[in-house]
N, C-alpha and C positions, 0 to 999 in steps of 0.2 A: 184233358185226361180225366180218368175216373176219380182222381184225388182232388179235383177242382182247380188244377193248375193248367197253365198253357205253356210253361217252360220256354219263355222267350229267348233265353240264351242258348238253348239246345239247337243242334243242327237239325235241319228239316230233311225228310227223306224224299226220294224220287217219287214214291207213291203218293205222299202227301201233296207234293207239288202238282202232280197230274190231277189229283182230286180237286185242288183249288181251281186250276184252269178249267176243268170240266164243269164245275159249279158256276163259273163266271160266263159260260157260253149262253148266248140267247137260246131260249127254249126251242125255237124252230131249228137252229143249227144243231143243237144237242140231239133232237129227235131225228134229224136227217142222217146223222152219222152214228147214232148209238148202236153199239154192238158189244158182244161178249167175246168175240173172236179176235185173236191177235197172234202175231208171229213169235211171241216170246215164250221160251220154255219154262220160265219161272213166274209167269202170270197166269195162274190156273183159274178155271171156272170156280166160282164160289169164294174166291179171295175178295176181301172187302174193297180192294182197289181195282178189281178186274174190269168193270164197266168203264171207269174213268180212264184207265190206261189204254184199254182196247179202243175206246172212242177217240181219244186224242191221237192214237197211232193211226187209226183209219183216216183222220183228217190230215196226217202228215206233219203234225206239230211235234210229236215226240218220237224219238228213235231209241233203239236199243244198242247193244254192243255187237261187234263182229261175230262173237260166239253164239248169238241168238238169244241172249238174255237181256233183261231190262234192269235187273238189280233193284227191285222196288223198295227194299228196305235199306239200300245204301244211301248215304248222304249225297245230296246234290251240291255241286260246286257253284261258286258265284258265276263263273263263266257259263256253265251249263244252263243255269237259270235264266241268265240274260239272253242267251242264244234262243231259248224257248220263247221268251217274251217277244223278241224281235221277229220271230216267225209269224206272229200274229199281226205284225205291221211290216209286210215285205217292202213297202215303199220307203221305209226309214233308212237313213244312212248317216254316217259321221265317222270321225277319226278318233280312236282311243288316244287319250293324252296322258297315259299313265306310264311311268318308267318300267313297271313290271308287266306291261302288255305291249310287246314289240309288234311291229306291223305284220310279222309272219305268224303271230299267235293264231291258232285256229279260230278263236272267237273275237279277234280284234275288230272286225267290221261290226259285229253285233254289239260289242261293248261300246264302240264309237257311236253307233246309232242310238243306243239307250241313253248315252250321255247327252247327245244332241236333243233328244226328246225330253230331257229333264227327269228321266226315270231313276237314274242311279248317280251316286257320288262315290268318290273314293274315300279312303281313310284320311284322317288328319295329316298323316305324313306324306300324302300325295300319291300313295299306291292304291291299287284296286284289289289285289289279292285274288286273281282269277281262279286259282286252284284251291283256295280255302273253302271249307264247307260254309254254306249259307245258313245263318241262324233263322229261327222261326220269326224273330222280331224283324230281321232284315227283309225276309220274304214279305211280311205284312206291310212294311213300309214301302217296298218297291211296288207291290200290287196296288196299294192305295194311290201311289203316284201315277201308275199306269192307267188306272180307271178314273183318275182325277178326283179321288175322294180324299180331301184334305181335312182331317178332323180338327176342329177348333172347339174349345171348351163350350162356347155358346151354341154349338151345333150338335152336341152329344145328346143322345136320347136318355131320358130319365130311367128307362128300363134296360139300358145297355148291360151287357154281360161284363162283369169285372172279375177277373181271376185273382185269386189270393196272391199269386206271384207276379202280377202286373196290375197294380192298383190304378184307380182313376186319377185323372189329372189333379195335381195339387196334393196328392197323398204321397207319403214317403215311399220311395221305391218305384215311382212311376217311370215306365220305360220309353215312352214316346212323347 
């Protein structure tokens, strides 16, 4: 953010998530699908998130709602985020083993697949919280696991960005 913070405990928006996934695409894939056109009434040309959402929609990775909106500024749930991730790995499968994710839950298969891949964990009480908003820190952790980027203190870059509200390892307040 402009104030030098990353706000790790805040919920992450659907537009921010689409932008993360867009930036993680291989250049050739991004160029193949890149577009500014989308079916969503609330994702207009000129919006900072237009190209990311439009491109990810053209790829079939993100969907909107039955009313034709995407709700870019709405917070994404943990289930929605995991469902998007698993769409990038359609060969993945597994069974969700959380008491708050019954077999009939719309995202149970995706949650199970993400668990089997080691991308997600539940909370200490054994639940997953599928309808809870995903925090920015949780999104970062899951994306890092997904792309197998496991930061260790000896692998950190000397010039890495350190936000005032998420200090470097070993400093008071470190989040990961």
